[in-house]
NUVEXNU-619704 format. One line per field, with one value per residue: x, y, z of N, C-alpha, C in turn; residue number from 1; chain. Coordinates in steps of 0.001 Angstrom, whole numbers. Layout:
% residues N
nu = [X_...]
nv = [Y_...]
nw = [Z_...]
cau = [X_...]
cav = [Y_...]
caw = [Z_...]
cu = [X_...]
cv = [Y_...]
cw = [Z_...]
num = [NUM_...]
cadena = [A_...]
END
This chain:
% residues 357
nu = [-294047_-291387_-290217_-287147_-286625_-284451_-281958_-279909_-276696_-276846_-275641_-273280_-270063_-267901_-264705_-261452_-259575_-261742_-261747_-260942_-263213_-264245_-264389_-266418_-268515_-268862_-269534_-272395_-273341_-272344_-272861_-273667_-271004_-270027_-267612_-266192_-265203_-262419_-261712_-258926_-257080_-254200_-252053_-251688_-250512_-248394_-248234_-248728_-251505_-252782_-252449_-254263_-256752_-259709_-259707_-261667_-262310_-262772_-262316_-261110_-258482_-258268_-256100_-256577_-255848_-255623_-254466_-255453_-258728_-261730_-262863_-265484_-264905_-263016_-264519_-266377_-264655_-263573_-265921_-266725_-264533_-264716_-267211_-266603_-264704_-265880_-268642_-271139_-271024_-270559_-270267_-268867_-266049_-264784_-261681_-259907_-259267_-261559_-261778_-261310_-263471_-265605_-265242_-265835_-268559_-269621_-268873_-270250_-272901_-272828_-272596_-275125_-276633_-277462_-275449_-273277_-271479_-271482_-273988_-275486_-274793_-275856_-278957_-280805_-280954_-280211_-281724_-281811_-280871_-277425_-274850_-274143_-272363_-269465_-267904_-264702_-262984_-259683_-258674_-259745_-262449_-263703_-266337_-267400_-268048_-270604_-272208_-274749_-273801_-271500_-268689_-267781_-265701_-266729_-267058_-268203_-268768_-268112_-269623_-271733_-273046_-275859_-278011_-280588_-279749_-277060_-275667_-273515_-274017_-272856_-270531_-267185_-265606_-262613_-260322_-257606_-256720_-256028_-253629_-251156_-251323_-250082_-249000_-249740_-251755_-253580_-254314_-255476_-257661_-259001_-259693_-261596_-263779_-264036_-264698_-267073_-268689_-268694_-269912_-272380_-273492_-273748_-275445_-278405_-280058_-280047_-281051_-282425_-281657_-279371_-277862_-277321_-275556_-273562_-272575_-271387_-269430_-267854_-266930_-265299_-263406_-262113_-260976_-259114_-257477_-256608_-255258_-252534_-251626_-252103_-251743_-252253_-253453_-255916_-256742_-257055_-259226_-261212_-261288_-262218_-264828_-265705_-265677_-267728_-269962_-269884_-270376_-272985_-274232_-274168_-275625_-278268_-278489_-276546_-273483_-271336_-269958_-267103_-266893_-268378_-266807_-264391_-264973_-264776_-262009_-261058_-262150_-260977_-258186_-257484_-257175_-256905_-259650_-259757_-257532_-258228_-260513_-259286_-257607_-259524_-260938_-259182_-259682_-262268_-263419_-265468_-267823_-267732_-266654_-265797_-265288_-263266_-261226_-260690_-259969_-257558_-256064_-255864_-254363_-251911_-251247_-250771_-248671_-248938_-248654_-250590_-251321_-250772_-251610_-252478_-254135_-252913_-252077_-254029_-256282_-258973_-260932_-260411_-260946_-263685_-264579_-264168_-265891_-268372_-268651_-268666_-270911_-272856_-273443_-275977_-277637_-275699_-274926_-277372_-277808_-275687_-276059_-278742_-282030_-281829_-279302_-278072_-278092_-276276_-273832_-272309_-271039_-268833_-268032_-267348_-265278_-263373_-262848_-261711_-259385_-257874_-256910]
nv = [155193_157170_157255_157756_159860_159411_161403_160986_160930_162307_161444_158926_157971_155309_153731_152734_155321_156905_159560_160984_161522_163796_166383_166078_165430_167761_169628_169931_171204_173689_177196_179895_180819_181070_180302_177083_176138_174668_173054_171947_169553_170595_168883_168072_170093_171082_168481_165751_165335_167795_168863_167419_168319_169532_172511_175306_178353_180827_179169_178123_176912_176318_175796_174058_174223_171500_170714_170994_170131_171176_174499_176717_179410_179211_178164_180272_182350_181358_181134_183835_185040_183863_184828_187568_187663_186452_186668_185050_181481_178383_175979_173903_171907_169394_168031_165565_164343_163560_166069_168010_167425_167943_170687_171546_170875_172506_175128_175261_175313_177721_179601_180249_180627_182824_184646_183046_179943_178745_179215_177183_174800_171828_170013_169928_172713_174178_175872_176515_175332_174665_175701_173765_170789_168697_165728_164323_161797_161306_159789_156901_156093_157937_158353_160768_161393_160502_161340_163197_165301_167919_168104_170438_172585_174942_178215_177499_174800_171449_170332_169052_170436_169262_168196_167837_169194_168997_166675_165634_166504_165015_162353_161232_158342_157207_154832_155001_157457_157259_156036_157134_157789_158397_155707_155613_157581_156528_154241_155272_156677_154627_153132_154784_154156_151406_151671_153128_151048_149138_150653_151289_148726_147674_149343_150901_151978_150341_148890_146973_148210_149865_147834_146098_147570_148105_145584_144684_146636_146210_143625_144141_145875_144112_142375_144069_145146_142981_141491_140043_141754_144688_147082_147045_147481_146200_146239_148987_149441_147966_149274_151800_151233_150191_152493_153995_152262_152055_154711_154936_153157_154423_156621_155921_155117_155574_156803_156006_155517_155877_157924_159967_160548_161213_163602_165496_165443_166411_168980_170318_169673_169567_167158_164990_163564_160732_159747_160430_158815_156303_156470_156592_154207_152281_152000_151270_148776_148019_148727_147833_145028_142850_144238_146050_144282_143132_145438_146088_143960_144554_146905_145944_144142_145859_147323_149818_152660_153755_156905_157797_158924_161555_163185_163809_165960_167861_170474_170784_172424_172122_169392_169524_171022_169241_167183_168483_169041_166426_165218_166677_165431_164028_162191_160273_159121_158058_156141_154441_153653_153615_154950_155745_156773_158888_158218_156212_157078_159093_162330_161905_159327_159675_161495_159872_158122_159846_160464_158209_158352]
nw = [-68734_-70017_-73194_-74842_-77606_-79873_-81264_-83976_-85733_-88992_-91466_-92333_-93279_-93857_-93865_-95061_-96374_-96974_-96300_-98475_-99863_-98844_-100050_-101987_-100306_-98814_-100771_-101632_-99413_-99182_-99020_-100923_-101454_-98891_-96401_-95410_-92194_-90815_-87971_-86524_-84775_-83070_-83144_-85743_-87124_-89675_-90570_-92966_-93354_-93477_-96025_-97426_-96892_-98288_-99341_-100343_-102024_-99614_-97486_-94267_-92214_-88832_-86291_-83345_-79941_-78013_-75713_-73185_-72019_-73798_-73141_-72100_-72574_-74590_-76692_-77035_-77815_-80232_-81814_-81881_-83149_-85682_-86523_-86584_-88624_-90898_-90819_-91876_-92256_-94067_-92708_-90060_-89628_-87724_-86963_-85468_-82124_-79408_-78110_-80131_-81810_-80076_-79720_-82323_-82530_-80528_-81354_-83763_-82778_-81349_-83324_-84047_-81757_-79068_-76578_-74153_-74428_-71965_-71002_-71934_-70823_-69825_-69912_-72816_-73282_-75465_-78093_-80773_-83984_-84876_-87242_-90212_-89543_-89313_-88260_-87866_-86748_-85465_-83565_-81799_-79701_-77910_-78637_-79285_-81839_-82295_-80206_-78329_-76961_-76035_-74410_-72014_-70055_-67873_-66242_-63831_-63814_-65089_-67792_-70331_-73438_-73831_-76188_-78735_-80906_-80983_-82122_-84854_-88323_-90247_-90309_-90807_-91018_-91052_-90716_-91384_-90585_-87954_-87599_-86829_-84194_-80907_-78786_-76005_-75878_-77662_-76265_-73872_-74950_-76235_-73995_-72902_-74470_-73786_-71065_-71288_-72242_-70127_-68103_-69264_-69810_-67275_-65994_-64518_-66410_-68570_-71660_-74397_-76767_-76152_-75065_-77212_-78883_-76981_-76215_-78593_-78989_-76723_-77194_-79447_-78296_-76563_-78432_-79557_-77417_-75965_-77708_-79653_-81484_-81063_-82402_-85114_-88566_-88768_-86098_-85765_-87469_-86135_-83651_-84305_-85049_-82650_-81068_-82275_-81851_-79050_-78358_-79333_-77609_-75072_-75774_-75667_-73113_-70424_-68927_-66054_-62794_-63117_-65058_-63812_-61557_-62756_-64014_-61986_-61488_-63927_-64011_-61801_-61869_-64499_-65766_-68512_-70327_-71070_-69671_-67050_-66679_-66702_-64450_-62421_-62886_-62052_-59378_-58639_-58003_-56334_-57604_-60267_-60480_-62234_-64611_-63834_-63171_-65690_-67068_-65746_-66593_-69309_-69171_-68186_-70249_-72360_-71500_-70087_-68032_-65458_-64161_-60709_-57390_-57829_-56388_-54066_-51384_-51843_-50848_-48405_-49508_-52223_-52586_-52010_-54180_-56346_-55543_-55577_-58328_-59350_-58052_-59220_-61555_-62053_-63675_-64370_-61946_-61144_-63128_-62519_-59819_-59148_-58235_-55586_-55261_-53905_-51258_-51254_-52490_-50707_-49668_-48055_-48730_-51400_-51131_-49875_-51967_-53898_-52513_-52851_-55392]
cau = [-292612_-291046_-289196_-286336_-286661_-283021_-281439_-278633_-275979_-277627_-274933_-272050_-269277_-266874_-263804_-260095_-259462_-262967_-261468_-260763_-264530_-264727_-264729_-267731_-269506_-269100_-269977_-273805_-273664_-271772_-273925_-273361_-269573_-269639_-266549_-266154_-264145_-261882_-261058_-258045_-256189_-252885_-251115_-251487_-249874_-247181_-248280_-249263_-252968_-253273_-252477_-255367_-258023_-260165_-260048_-262276_-262615_-262276_-262223_-260006_-258072_-257887_-255543_-257093_-255002_-256401_-253634_-256441_-260048_-262377_-263474_-266517_-264306_-262363_-265603_-266918_-263658_-263527_-267156_-266720_-263515_-265252_-268255_-265967_-263967_-266659_-270084_-271786_-270204_-271327_-270244_-267678_-265553_-263854_-260772_-259047_-259845_-262822_-261777_-261482_-264843_-266493_-265121_-266561_-269993_-269974_-268742_-271394_-274096_-272700_-272738_-276539_-277307_-276919_-274841_-272078_-271711_-271739_-275435_-276134_-274271_-276984_-279748_-281850_-281014_-279998_-283043_-281683_-279836_-276187_-274547_-273764_-271140_-268928_-266912_-263767_-262091_-258334_-258488_-260976_-262806_-264514_-267745_-267837_-268553_-272033_-272944_-275563_-273225_-270165_-268249_-267074_-265440_-267142_-266609_-268782_-268987_-267777_-270895_-271920_-274223_-276595_-279238_-280831_-279088_-275616_-275008_-273015_-274831_-272093_-269246_-266314_-264867_-261518_-259323_-256249_-256356_-255620_-252438_-249990_-251624_-249142_-249535_-250419_-252988_-254493_-254827_-256386_-258892_-259689_-260279_-262827_-264812_-264221_-265397_-268457_-269406_-268890_-270880_-273684_-274010_-274040_-276226_-279844_-280775_-279786_-282172_-281909_-281009_-278016_-277164_-276851_-274357_-272536_-271953_-270507_-268272_-267042_-266268_-264240_-262349_-261355_-260175_-258008_-256562_-256079_-254688_-251082_-251315_-253042_-251462_-252337_-254536_-257163_-257133_-257545_-260576_-262113_-261433_-263069_-266219_-266029_-265973_-269068_-270970_-269881_-271075_-274417_-274730_-274454_-276597_-279597_-278485_-275757_-272263_-271511_-269105_-265790_-267065_-268833_-265678_-263335_-265362_-264201_-260565_-260827_-262502_-260019_-256775_-257240_-256857_-257558_-260811_-259426_-256608_-258998_-261333_-258417_-257189_-260653_-261295_-258230_-260023_-263713_-263833_-266728_-268965_-267584_-265545_-265295_-264769_-261995_-260228_-260321_-259257_-256177_-255411_-255543_-253284_-250681_-250976_-250306_-247533_-249320_-248579_-251683_-250872_-251277_-251271_-252699_-254904_-252141_-251784_-255129_-256932_-260387_-261717_-260240_-261754_-265097_-264852_-264311_-267094_-269542_-268749_-269031_-272282_-273759_-273709_-277035_-278024_-274644_-275007_-278602_-277578_-274745_-276429_-280182_-282690_-281398_-277844_-277557_-277866_-275137_-272617_-272293_-269857_-267725_-267570_-266706_-263998_-262445_-262462_-260756_-258101_-257121_-256518]
cav = [155316_158108_156729_158801_159946_159619_162089_160404_161567_162146_160687_158279_157258_154530_152894_153242_156227_157664_160985_161592_161902_164951_167483_165790_165448_169144_170464_170345_171915_175035_178166_181244_181131_181159_179308_176029_176339_173386_173100_170788_169307_171190_167781_167863_171249_170687_167068_165529_165376_169143_169072_166634_168974_170136_173927_176002_179755_181444_178175_178403_175938_176868_174763_174256_173661_170578_170276_170888_169880_172421_175385_177572_180651_178880_178058_181612_183131_180836_181513_185276_185331_183448_185809_188847_187569_185994_186881_183742_180398_177220_174911_173660_170534_169089_166936_165291_163481_163991_167498_168765_167237_168672_172106_171779_170858_173673_176335_175226_175768_179113_180496_180611_180818_184003_184501_182232_178496_178371_179308_175991_173598_171159_169162_170498_174170_174745_175980_176827_174510_175325_175569_172420_170360_167395_165204_163374_161377_160796_158856_156126_155717_158870_158347_162143_161476_160181_161727_164413_166260_168439_168275_171698_173096_176335_178909_176910_173352_170725_169739_169155_171029_168056_168584_167199_169993_168830_165670_166029_166214_164056_161914_160537_157387_156660_154301_155392_158706_156990_155173_157785_158191_157869_154491_155911_158319_155567_153364_156011_156984_153350_152753_155557_153315_150215_152070_153391_149781_148566_151473_151148_147364_147356_150431_150704_152466_149410_148376_146148_149073_150184_146567_145554_148314_147984_144254_144603_147494_145537_142511_144713_146362_142944_141888_144998_145392_141729_140749_140091_142830_145775_148304_146731_148112_145541_146762_150356_149315_147497_150261_152885_150772_150092_153847_154328_151453_152445_155987_154667_152480_155388_157599_155484_154780_156605_156289_155757_155998_156355_159214_160965_160929_161835_164986_166324_165537_167261_170369_170922_169420_169574_165801_164633_162709_159309_159465_160497_157614_155178_156661_156220_152798_151478_151984_151155_147370_147896_148956_147056_144116_142126_145221_146577_143206_143031_146685_145969_142996_145285_147832_145161_143562_146905_148011_151202_153118_154652_157841_157570_159959_162908_163990_164033_167346_168782_171053_170446_173200_171513_168161_169911_171435_168035_166476_169219_168813_165029_164942_167365_164555_163188_161025_159266_158411_157260_154958_153536_153191_153590_156193_156118_156908_159882_157534_155306_157854_160285_163180_161285_158177_160188_162076_158747_157613_160811_160402_157046_158525]
caw = [-68995_-71069_-74091_-75463_-79057_-80027_-82459_-84380_-86827_-90218_-92487_-91895_-94282_-93155_-94652_-95277_-97511_-97254_-96095_-99792_-100371_-98081_-100946_-102571_-99227_-98402_-101895_-101635_-98176_-99247_-99243_-101430_-101295_-97476_-96210_-94409_-91204_-90368_-86663_-86600_-83630_-83332_-83375_-87185_-87753_-90391_-90946_-94322_-93414_-93764_-97481_-97991_-96574_-99557_-99171_-101480_-101780_-98386_-96414_-93349_-91203_-87531_-85417_-81987_-78892_-77174_-74594_-72119_-72583_-74232_-72151_-72685_-73072_-75851_-77677_-77282_-78554_-81599_-82512_-82108_-84172_-86982_-86875_-86912_-89885_-92049_-90704_-91968_-92801_-94522_-91723_-89251_-89731_-86640_-87294_-84325_-81099_-78830_-77788_-81376_-82285_-79171_-80063_-83568_-82245_-79719_-82181_-84671_-82052_-80925_-84470_-84211_-80471_-78393_-75263_-73983_-74391_-70567_-70775_-72482_-70161_-69175_-70779_-73675_-73152_-76807_-78727_-82197_-84618_-85268_-88666_-90668_-88845_-89701_-87330_-88466_-85659_-85735_-82451_-81619_-78344_-77124_-79032_-79545_-83205_-82356_-78998_-78349_-76023_-76281_-73020_-71829_-68719_-67777_-65034_-62621_-63883_-66310_-68187_-71766_-74081_-74211_-76884_-80026_-81939_-80843_-82972_-86171_-89504_-91048_-89774_-91754_-90205_-91858_-89774_-91764_-89910_-86568_-87567_-86226_-82817_-79911_-78165_-74740_-76146_-78290_-75224_-72983_-75673_-76402_-72704_-72736_-75076_-72952_-69840_-71715_-72371_-68798_-67353_-69895_-69685_-65873_-65431_-64317_-67589_-69666_-72443_-75496_-77755_-75697_-74840_-78491_-79279_-75950_-76256_-79766_-78729_-75715_-77903_-80277_-77394_-76102_-79554_-79787_-76299_-75425_-78834_-79787_-82440_-80763_-83164_-86537_-89318_-88389_-84792_-85977_-88033_-85082_-82582_-84792_-84956_-81214_-80610_-82779_-81163_-77643_-78278_-79513_-76418_-73998_-76251_-75253_-71692_-69742_-68322_-64631_-61711_-63575_-65706_-62836_-60700_-63564_-64295_-60927_-61745_-65092_-63696_-60866_-62168_-65942_-66221_-69770_-70079_-71110_-68571_-65817_-66571_-66350_-63059_-61557_-63109_-61280_-57949_-58387_-58003_-55581_-58481_-61502_-60164_-63405_-65550_-63341_-63301_-67100_-67371_-65252_-67480_-70539_-68830_-68113_-71565_-73264_-70853_-69841_-66638_-65096_-63126_-59346_-56424_-58356_-55433_-52844_-51040_-52118_-49666_-48224_-50470_-53537_-52593_-52081_-55556_-57160_-55089_-56070_-59772_-59571_-57613_-60132_-62707_-61483_-64486_-64349_-60672_-61109_-63953_-61863_-58475_-58953_-57818_-54228_-55326_-52954_-49987_-51435_-52744_-49857_-49852_-47337_-49497_-52599_-50697_-49649_-53294_-54481_-51791_-53344_-56800]
cu = [-292379_-289909_-288450_-286429_-285271_-282673_-280057_-277936_-276732_-276946_-273611_-271367_-268125_-265993_-262455_-260049_-260685_-262808_-261360_-262100_-265034_-265148_-266131_-268832_-269865_-269788_-271455_-274214_-273017_-272860_-273354_-271923_-269127_-268668_-266915_-264983_-263714_-261163_-260253_-257161_-254788_-251785_-250761_-250846_-248548_-247149_-248957_-250783_-253481_-253389_-253642_-256733_-258483_-260640_-260618_-262498_-261958_-262227_-260997_-259754_-257676_-257361_-255970_-256198_-255866_-255516_-254506_-257806_-260772_-263025_-264491_-265914_-263578_-263392_-266114_-265954_-263578_-264743_-267158_-265713_-264024_-266338_-267638_-265300_-264861_-268138_-270808_-270832_-271113_-271359_-268918_-267319_-264521_-263014_-259824_-259686_-261137_-262890_-261994_-262903_-265841_-266434_-265923_-268068_-270421_-269911_-269894_-272645_-274022_-272681_-274170_-277283_-276662_-276227_-273567_-272438_-271967_-273227_-276155_-275576_-275399_-277726_-280840_-282058_-280806_-281331_-282991_-280606_-278589_-276014_-274169_-272434_-270787_-267874_-266032_-262768_-260740_-257831_-259798_-261221_-263764_-265998_-268277_-268433_-270052_-272841_-273729_-275051_-271914_-269626_-267378_-266842_-265768_-266646_-267094_-268857_-268315_-269015_-271109_-273084_-275003_-277902_-279388_-280202_-277576_-275008_-274574_-274061_-274180_-270872_-268513_-265390_-263827_-260425_-257887_-255776_-255845_-254252_-251230_-250225_-250593_-249793_-250303_-251760_-254029_-255117_-255846_-257715_-259697_-260345_-261514_-263994_-265098_-265037_-266837_-269269_-269697_-269981_-272284_-274294_-274346_-274885_-277702_-280657_-280670_-281085_-281590_-281228_-279561_-277198_-276575_-275572_-273221_-271822_-271005_-269254_-267317_-266261_-265094_-263092_-261484_-260453_-258960_-257004_-256087_-255452_-253162_-250641_-252248_-252839_-251557_-253453_-255881_-257660_-257663_-258965_-261574_-262361_-262295_-264538_-266650_-266413_-267378_-270143_-271039_-270583_-272572_-275015_-275085_-275437_-278005_-279603_-277715_-274462_-272445_-270422_-267789_-265901_-267463_-267682_-264611_-263686_-264794_-262712_-260276_-261078_-261429_-258581_-256452_-256880_-257611_-258572_-260459_-258510_-257358_-259870_-260499_-257954_-258287_-260953_-260400_-258686_-261503_-264213_-265172_-267937_-268923_-266460_-264960_-264659_-263417_-260893_-259754_-259560_-257793_-255381_-254992_-254380_-251942_-250278_-250368_-249184_-247788_-249187_-249707_-251191_-251513_-250886_-251571_-253491_-254158_-251917_-252889_-255753_-258373_-261248_-261607_-260998_-263236_-265481_-265063_-265591_-268346_-269749_-269248_-270490_-273317_-274137_-274798_-277445_-276985_-274724_-276262_-278459_-276704_-275333_-277933_-280722_-282264_-279896_-277285_-277351_-276627_-273835_-272694_-271035_-268631_-267141_-266842_-265348_-262961_-261957_-261444_-259387_-257243_-256448_-255148]
cv = [156286_157528_157885_158712_160379_160286_161535_161285_161286_161238_160162_157673_156580_153803_153548_154097_157076_159163_161710_161974_163199_166104_167290_165839_166889_169970_170870_171132_173304_176023_179503_181677_181292_180026_178168_176327_174965_173603_171818_170724_169808_170142_167672_169056_170811_169238_166895_165642_166738_169387_168333_167257_169767_171581_174505_177457_180307_180465_178451_177226_176697_175716_175059_173524_172802_169961_170074_170692_171199_173185_176276_178855_180419_178795_179448_182452_182672_181286_183007_185668_184988_184418_187130_188809_187298_186362_185549_182734_179260_176110_174826_172183_170325_167875_166723_164301_164070_165484_168344_168633_167952_170169_172415_171806_172118_174961_176402_175771_177250_180096_181014_180841_181982_183671_183687_180755_178006_178413_178032_174698_172955_170337_169962_171994_174874_174724_176179_175933_175324_175295_174112_172020_168919_166988_164157_162957_160890_159964_158120_155841_156639_158745_159738_162288_161198_160750_163022_165429_166792_168860_169519_171983_174580_176973_178246_175398_172771_169942_169992_170023_169845_168452_167803_167981_169775_167799_166220_165720_165121_163636_161115_159652_156683_156162_154662_156631_158473_156327_155806_158214_157598_156729_154784_156593_157401_154661_154097_156314_155714_152880_153573_154761_152084_150555_152473_152101_149170_149330_151361_149775_146982_148430_150116_151183_151492_148954_147641_146976_149340_148912_146013_146241_148098_146650_144128_145446_146839_144377_143030_145250_145209_142415_142777_144961_144142_140881_140840_141162_144013_147026_148081_147523_147518_146048_148186_150348_148945_148565_151434_152481_150587_151455_154267_153576_151799_153764_155823_154011_153481_156465_157230_154938_155883_155965_156224_156332_156581_157731_160291_161464_161658_163271_165931_166520_166513_168724_171030_170836_169470_168217_165484_163519_161217_158902_159442_159273_156412_155273_156210_154724_151868_151231_151743_149714_147166_147971_148096_146034_143408_143086_145771_145521_143079_144275_146587_144979_143681_146250_147096_144637_144584_147760_149502_151508_154107_155595_157544_158760_161374_163795_164239_165524_168331_169274_170569_171168_172603_170200_168494_170334_170215_167280_167157_168996_167394_164753_165681_166533_163542_162008_159905_158435_157549_156004_153941_152880_153137_154897_156661_156371_157878_159294_156635_156091_159165_161111_162536_160115_158634_160813_160947_158161_158559_160718_159219_157322_159195]
cw = [-70153_-71926_-74742_-76976_-79505_-81348_-82774_-85415_-88135_-91244_-91943_-93116_-93542_-94166_-94850_-96545_-97763_-96997_-97439_-100425_-99745_-98987_-101518_-101519_-98854_-99496_-101826_-100388_-98113_-99659_-99712_-101160_-99837_-97165_-95261_-93476_-90689_-89036_-86514_-85361_-83964_-83511_-84861_-87886_-88389_-90822_-92314_-94433_-93884_-95264_-98148_-97700_-97797_-99382_-100470_-101086_-100524_-97208_-95549_-92421_-89947_-86685_-83982_-80989_-77977_-76092_-73366_-72771_-72867_-73077_-72856_-73253_-74393_-76971_-78047_-78119_-80009_-82398_-82834_-83178_-85572_-87442_-87317_-88285_-91079_-91999_-90692_-92592_-93252_-93484_-91008_-89375_-88630_-86982_-86112_-83384_-80552_-78559_-79039_-81900_-81389_-79443_-81324_-83329_-81511_-80538_-83184_-83988_-81732_-82097_-84582_-82904_-79717_-77082_-75285_-74007_-72967_-70242_-71168_-71896_-69354_-70210_-71477_-73464_-74493_-77555_-80237_-82822_-84926_-86775_-88950_-90029_-89191_-88674_-88003_-87387_-86164_-84561_-82281_-80146_-77639_-77426_-79325_-80936_-83287_-81194_-79180_-77321_-76556_-74931_-72898_-70353_-68711_-66502_-63749_-62647_-65121_-66693_-69667_-72170_-74652_-74892_-78177_-81173_-81952_-81802_-84329_-87251_-90350_-90249_-90839_-90935_-91071_-90915_-90125_-91001_-88489_-86469_-86879_-84782_-81855_-79117_-76875_-74975_-76774_-77239_-74349_-73669_-75916_-75118_-72367_-73299_-74220_-71704_-70142_-71673_-71000_-68057_-67943_-69615_-68248_-65197_-65323_-65519_-68768_-70338_-73641_-76584_-77354_-75489_-76132_-78952_-78280_-75985_-77440_-79548_-77741_-76343_-78736_-79428_-76898_-77213_-79797_-78642_-75568_-76527_-78802_-80787_-82216_-81615_-84674_-87220_-88934_-87042_-84910_-86522_-86939_-84017_-83026_-84741_-83505_-80663_-81017_-81988_-79680_-77432_-78436_-78275_-75317_-74443_-75795_-73820_-70987_-69281_-66803_-63750_-62222_-64204_-64699_-61974_-61518_-63946_-63239_-61108_-62882_-64761_-62832_-61370_-63659_-66504_-67511_-69532_-70033_-69984_-67254_-65604_-66137_-64895_-62107_-61666_-62298_-59852_-57666_-58556_-57307_-56513_-59747_-61325_-61384_-64401_-65127_-63462_-64743_-67557_-66946_-66099_-68784_-70317_-68836_-69486_-72520_-72677_-70643_-68347_-66378_-63994_-61772_-58481_-56864_-57393_-54115_-52627_-51356_-50820_-49561_-49255_-51873_-53653_-52729_-53494_-56447_-56815_-55631_-57564_-60048_-59209_-58455_-61345_-62349_-62357_-64465_-63075_-60598_-61959_-63226_-60621_-58219_-58399_-56430_-54154_-54284_-51558_-50053_-51584_-51960_-50156_-49205_-48140_-50762_-52260_-50494_-50969_-53942_-53801_-52256_-54685_-56933]
num = [1_2_3_4_5_6_7_8_9_10_11_12_13_14_15_16_17_18_19_20_21_22_23_24_25_26_27_28_29_30_31_32_33_34_35_36_37_38_39_40_41_42_43_44_45_46_47_48_49_50_51_52_53_54_55_56_57_58_59_60_61_62_63_64_65_66_67_68_69_70_71_72_73_74_75_76_77_78_79_80_81_82_83_84_85_86_87_88_89_90_91_92_93_94_95_96_97_98_99_100_101_102_103_104_105_106_107_108_109_110_111_112_113_114_115_116_117_118_119_120_121_122_123_124_125_126_127_128_129_130_131_132_133_134_135_136_137_138_139_140_141_142_143_144_145_146_147_148_149_150_151_152_153_154_155_156_157_158_159_160_161_162_163_164_165_166_167_168_169_170_171_172_173_174_175_176_177_178_179_180_181_182_183_184_185_186_187_188_189_190_191_192_193_194_195_196_197_198_199_200_201_202_203_204_205_206_207_208_209_210_211_212_213_214_215_216_217_218_219_220_221_222_223_224_225_226_227_228_229_230_231_232_233_234_235_236_237_238_239_240_241_242_243_244_245_246_247_248_249_250_251_252_253_254_255_256_257_258_259_260_261_262_263_264_265_266_267_268_269_270_271_272_273_274_275_276_277_278_279_280_281_282_283_284_285_286_287_288_289_290_291_292_293_294_295_296_297_298_299_300_301_302_303_304_305_306_307_308_309_310_311_312_313_314_315_316_317_318_319_320_321_322_323_324_325_326_327_328_329_330_331_332_333_334_335_336_337_338_339_340_341_342_343_344_345_346_347_348_349_350_351_352_353_354_355_356_357]
cadena = [A_A_A_A_A_A_A_A_A_A_A_A_A_A_A_A_A_A_A_A_A_A_A_A_A_A_A_A_A_A_A_A_A_A_A_A_A_A_A_A_A_A_A_A_A_A_A_A_A_A_A_A_A_A_A_A_A_A_A_A_A_A_A_A_A_A_A_A_A_A_A_A_A_A_A_A_A_A_A_A_A_A_A_A_A_A_A_A_A_A_A_A_A_A_A_A_A_A_A_A_A_A_A_A_A_A_A_A_A_A_A_A_A_A_A_A_A_A_A_A_A_A_A_A_A_A_A_A_A_A_A_A_A_A_A_A_A_A_A_A_A_A_A_A_A_A_A_A_A_A_A_A_A_A_A_A_A_A_A_A_A_A_A_A_A_A_A_A_A_A_A_A_A_A_A_A_A_A_A_A_A_A_A_A_A_A_A_A_A_A_A_A_A_A_A_A_A_A_A_A_A_A_A_A_A_A_A_A_A_A_A_A_A_A_A_A_A_A_A_A_A_A_A_A_A_A_A_A_A_A_A_A_A_A_A_A_A_A_A_A_A_A_A_A_A_A_A_A_A_A_A_A_A_A_A_A_A_A_A_A_A_A_A_A_A_A_A_A_A_A_A_A_A_A_A_A_A_A_A_A_A_A_A_A_A_A_A_A_A_A_A_A_A_A_A_A_A_A_A_A_A_A_A_A_A_A_A_A_A_A_A_A_A_A_A_A_A_A_A_A_A_A_A_A_A_A_A_A_A_A_A_A_A_A_A_A_A_A_A_A_A_A_A_A_A_A_A_A_A_A_A_A_A_A_A_A_A]
END
């Protein structure tokens, strides 16, 4: 048996108000006056958070548009613009949800690796470490703060830059930063974590390492999304830790059916990751009966409307595109259905599932 040698985040700081330590955290990682680049979710443009970012010297804030999930061309353009303006930099700090953090990880890697980020979509294709990188989540649930991937939509596929060079060197987990998140977005992102847990805990790759993190994350998700106070400070604290633990769970196992199918939706239709997972989760009782039942209970409890009918009117060619992207996620399908997954999840069966969405 081949055991995975897991690369984790090097440093973690957690707690309300810990964002204020960012200046001290960055100081020893600054190199010869080279700037830090802050990639910040455009949601915060003009908001109070911006004034709290500890700019020094030629440091620069770049607001990144995360209306759509990160694309390889967006990563390449950001990296090239930074190289053209500064040459070398001390590091990249990603502030925002999963998309902003994924952009930060990808830009960090592309500062030191040649070619396009599309060249590195896959497993262990990155060969050179990126520049110093810090992840600061302002939404909880994606697990992007701890994962070894940065999910990107490229010209041919939606697939992460999965490598040991991808994880952040430092993460700053401050639940205060999540308090202004819109309720729907908070729910969809939180459900990404919940679905991580269901897929990890019921997958064929399950082991005691991933199980320990997954069970705790699942417990915290239940406390948040089935409570009478899902929007309290305490819930924010719990959800941030659920995101971390859920990300650790899948780091040593894998996700499953909901993620594999939602990748096709995102690639073709631009569906946001958390929303796509929820759309799919609504229809996969065959694979996760208890999880789907509890998910629907959480949806009702939090008065959330899950989009429906998004695949109506698609052409055969469009369905084929989604199917090809989804079936390309081989580790996800193997975790969900076992080594014979290709006999179970045929193109016809996957097409029928997409038609329900």
